[in-house]
C-alpha positions as CSV (number, residue, x, y, z in Angstrom):
1,M,-10.6,-9.8,-10.6
2,K,-11.9,-6.2,-10.8
3,I,-9.3,-3.4,-10.0
4,I,-10.3,0.0,-8.9
5,R,-7.4,2.5,-8.7
6,H,-7.4,6.2,-7.8
7,D,-5.0,7.4,-10.5
8,A,-5.5,11.1,-9.8
9,Y,-4.4,10.5,-6.1
10,I,-1.3,8.6,-7.3
11,A,-0.3,11.4,-9.7
12,K,-0.8,14.0,-6.9
13,R,1.4,12.0,-4.5
14,K,4.1,11.7,-7.1
15,R,4.1,15.5,-7.6
16,N,4.1,16.2,-3.9
17,S,7.0,13.8,-3.2
18,K,9.2,15.3,-5.8
19,L,8.4,18.8,-4.5
20,F,9.3,17.8,-0.9
21,A,12.5,16.2,-2.0
22,L,13.5,19.3,-4.1
23,L,12.5,21.7,-1.3
24,G,14.7,19.6,1.2
25,F,17.6,19.7,-1.2
26,L,17.3,23.5,-1.7
27,M,17.2,23.9,2.1
28,L,20.3,21.8,2.6
29,T,22.3,23.6,-0.1
30,G,21.1,26.9,1.3
31,T,22.7,26.2,4.6
32,L,26.1,26.3,2.9
33,F,25.7,30.0,2.2
34,L,24.1,30.8,5.5
35,A,26.9,29.1,7.4
36,L,29.3,31.7,5.9
37,L,27.5,34.5,7.8
38,P,28.4,34.5,11.5
39,N,25.1,36.0,12.6
40,L,23.2,33.3,10.8
41,L,25.1,30.3,12.1
42,L,22.4,29.0,14.4
43,P,19.5,29.5,11.9
44,S,21.7,27.6,9.3
45,Y,21.9,24.6,11.6
46,V,18.1,24.6,12.1
47,M,17.6,25.0,8.4
48,M,20.0,22.1,7.7
49,L,18.2,19.8,10.2
50,A,14.8,20.7,8.6
51,G,16.1,20.3,5.1
52,F,17.6,16.8,5.9
53,V,14.3,15.6,7.3
54,L,12.2,17.1,4.5
55,F,14.6,15.7,1.9
56,N,14.5,12.2,3.3
57,I,10.7,12.2,3.6
58,G,10.5,13.3,0.0
59,M,12.9,10.6,-1.1
60,Q,10.9,8.0,0.8
61,Q,7.8,9.1,-1.1
62,V,9.5,9.4,-4.4
63,G,10.6,5.8,-4.1
64,K,7.1,4.6,-3.1
65,W,5.1,6.4,-5.8
66,T,7.6,6.3,-8.8
67,R,8.8,2.7,-8.2
68,N,8.0,0.3,-11.0
69,P,6.1,-1.7,-10.2
70,R,4.5,0.1,-7.3
71,N,2.9,-1.8,-4.3
72,D,-0.5,-1.7,-5.9
73,Q,0.8,-3.1,-9.1
74,V,2.5,-6.0,-7.3
75,L,-0.8,-6.9,-5.6
76,D,-2.5,-6.7,-9.0
77,Y,0.0,-9.2,-10.4
78,Q,-0.2,-11.6,-7.5
79,L,-4.0,-11.6,-7.4
80,K,-4.7,-11.4,-11.1
81,A,-6.0,-15.0,-11.3
82,L,-8.9,-14.3,-8.8
83,P,-12.4,-14.4,-10.4
84,D,-14.6,-11.3,-10.9
85,R,-16.4,-11.8,-7.6
86,Y,-13.3,-10.3,-6.0
87,A,-12.5,-6.6,-6.3
88,L,-9.3,-4.9,-5.3
89,V,-9.6,-1.2,-4.4
90,H,-6.5,0.9,-4.2
91,Y,-6.3,4.1,-2.2
92,A,-9.9,4.2,-1.3
93,P,-11.1,7.6,0.1
94,V,-12.6,6.7,3.5
95,A,-13.6,9.8,5.5
96,K,-10.4,11.8,5.8
97,R,-8.1,8.8,5.2
98,R,-6.8,6.8,2.3
99,L,-7.0,3.0,2.7
100,E,-4.2,1.9,0.4
101,H,-5.5,-1.6,-0.4
102,V,-9.0,-3.0,0.3
103,L,-10.1,-6.4,-1.2
104,V,-13.8,-7.0,-1.4
105,H,-14.5,-10.7,-1.4
106,P,-17.4,-13.1,-0.8
107,G,-16.8,-13.0,3.0
108,G,-16.6,-9.1,3.3
109,A,-13.6,-6.8,3.1
110,L,-9.9,-7.4,3.7
111,V,-7.6,-4.5,4.5
112,I,-4.1,-5.3,3.2
113,T,-1.1,-3.5,4.7
114,V,1.8,-3.8,2.2
115,K,5.5,-3.4,3.1
116,E,8.3,-3.6,0.5
117,L,11.4,-4.1,2.7
118,D,14.1,-6.7,2.3
119,G,16.2,-8.4,5.1
120,V,15.1,-9.9,8.3
121,I,11.8,-8.7,9.8
122,E,10.9,-9.7,13.3
123,E,7.6,-9.3,15.2
124,R,7.1,-10.0,18.9
125,R,3.9,-9.1,20.7
126,S,3.0,-6.4,18.2
127,R,6.4,-4.9,18.3
128,W,8.3,-4.9,14.9
129,R,11.9,-4.4,14.0
130,R,14.2,-4.9,11.0
131,K,17.4,-6.5,11.9
132,G,20.6,-4.8,10.7
133,S,23.5,-2.6,11.8
134,G,23.1,1.0,12.7
135,L,25.0,2.0,9.5
136,R,22.4,0.1,7.4
137,R,19.5,1.8,9.2
138,F,21.1,5.2,8.6
139,L,21.7,4.5,4.9
140,S,18.1,3.2,4.5
141,F,16.6,6.4,6.1
142,S,15.5,7.6,2.6
143,G,14.0,4.2,1.7
144,P,10.9,2.4,2.7
145,Q,10.2,2.3,6.4
146,L,8.8,-0.6,8.5
147,G,6.8,1.3,11.0
148,N,4.4,-0.8,12.9
149,P,2.2,-2.9,10.5
150,S,0.0,-4.0,13.4
151,I,-1.0,-0.5,14.4
152,E,-1.4,0.5,10.8
153,T,-3.7,-2.4,10.0
154,E,-5.8,-1.9,13.1
155,A,-6.2,1.8,12.3
156,S,-7.3,1.0,8.8
157,I,-9.8,-1.6,9.9
158,G,-11.2,0.8,12.4
159,A,-11.6,3.6,9.8
160,L,-13.3,1.3,7.4
161,E,-15.7,-0.1,10.0
162,T,-16.6,3.5,11.1
163,F,-17.1,4.5,7.5
164,L,-19.4,1.6,6.7
165,A,-21.4,2.0,9.9
166,E,-22.1,5.6,8.9
167,K,-23.3,4.3,5.6
168,Q,-25.4,1.7,7.4
169,F,-23.5,-1.1,5.6
170,D,-22.9,-4.2,7.8
171,V,-20.0,-6.4,6.6
172,D,-17.1,-8.2,8.2
173,V,-13.8,-6.3,7.9
174,E,-10.5,-8.1,8.4
175,G,-6.9,-7.3,8.0
176,A,-3.6,-8.9,6.7
177,V,0.0,-7.7,6.3
178,A,1.9,-8.6,3.1
179,F,5.7,-8.3,2.5
180,I,6.2,-8.1,-1.3
181,H,10.1,-8.0,-1.5
182,P,11.4,-11.3,-2.8
183,Q,14.4,-11.2,-0.4
184,V,12.6,-10.6,2.8
185,E,12.8,-13.2,5.7
186,L,10.0,-13.1,8.3
187,N,10.4,-14.2,11.9
188,I,6.9,-13.7,13.3
189,E,5.5,-14.9,16.6
190,E,1.8,-14.6,17.5
191,P,0.9,-11.7,15.2
192,D,-2.2,-9.7,15.6
193,F,-3.0,-10.2,11.9
194,P,-1.9,-12.8,9.3
195,V,1.6,-11.9,8.0
196,L,2.3,-13.3,4.5
197,H,4.7,-13.1,1.6
198,S,3.0,-11.7,-1.4
199,E,3.0,-15.0,-3.2
200,E,1.0,-16.5,-0.3
201,L,-1.8,-14.0,-0.7
202,P,-4.0,-15.8,-3.4
203,A,-4.2,-19.1,-1.3
204,F,-4.9,-17.1,1.8
205,I,-7.6,-15.1,0.2
206,T,-9.4,-18.0,-1.5
207,G,-9.4,-19.7,1.9
208,L,-11.3,-17.0,3.6
209,P,-14.8,-18.1,4.6
210,A,-17.7,-16.8,2.5
211,D,-20.6,-15.0,4.0
212,E,-23.8,-16.6,2.6
213,S,-25.8,-13.5,3.5
214,L,-23.5,-11.2,1.5
215,T,-25.0,-11.1,-2.1
216,A,-23.2,-10.2,-5.3
217,K,-25.3,-7.0,-5.4
218,E,-24.2,-6.0,-1.9
219,R,-20.6,-6.7,-2.8
220,D,-21.0,-4.3,-5.8
221,Q,-22.6,-1.7,-3.6
222,L,-19.6,-2.0,-1.2
223,V,-17.2,-1.5,-4.2
224,E,-19.2,1.6,-5.2
225,L,-18.9,3.0,-1.7
226,L,-15.1,2.5,-1.8
227,K,-14.7,3.6,-5.4
228,G,-15.6,7.2,-5.5
229,G,-14.2,8.7,-8.7
230,E,-11.7,5.8,-9.4
231,I,-11.1,4.2,-12.8
232,V,-12.2,0.6,-13.0
233,E,-9.6,-1.6,-14.7
234,A,-11.4,-4.7,-15.8
235,P,-9.4,-7.9,-16.4
236,A,-8.7,-8.6,-20.0
237,T,-11.0,-11.1,-21.6
238,A,-9.4,-13.6,-23.8
239,V,-10.8,-13.7,-27.3
240,R,-11.7,-17.2,-28.5
241,R,-11.1,-17.8,-32.2
242,R,-13.4,-20.1,-34.0
243,P,-11.8,-23.3,-35.1
244,V,-11.0,-23.4,-38.8
245,K,-12.5,-26.3,-40.5
246,R,-10.3,-27.7,-43.2
247,R,-11.5,-29.8,-46.1
248,A,-10.0,-33.2,-46.5
249,A,-7.7,-33.3,-49.5
């Protein structure tokens, strides 16, 4: 499988996440000094709230972009056995958006929304929630968030379809949601998109119907549209050694 990754974008997000967390921390500690001044008591509360939000947003992003392995690396590992007619594009620049994971395959393009949460995840009629006590939710405020994978996937598909239409490139675009944490339990009913554990992705992807009208050249053109200035990481090719002939004694 071919891998296209925007390393400069990842490095930028790492820097920004650390900056946000540091700025939030400085604002929180600054409120300790402002609170000592009676005339600045109200501004200190406002600053404390803003610092708390900024710090937690920063820590969420620090976890996402500095985790080893990151979400994109987990997908690389799970899909590494796919042949070269598949290409996985990470953080593709599409108009003013970044599509985090797009797989180009013989049937078109697959947008993959990745979540790295553990615990019990439930979905009912496009409404998602993570089961747990209020204390656990509070303690996980700085960690990865569930959001609404259905809405996120739909938005990514729409953005990619609009982008390709502007480029006059006609290809089927589908979506899937993948949970990569090994200790996640999924209770899903009538999802808008396929919801999978990460280890289920290879079988799901190879089972996608192929589009006979989509040629290998057109798939390469699609990858180029999504690639931009990304660095292509080609799969390692095993070197075959010639058998050594031994003379009979």
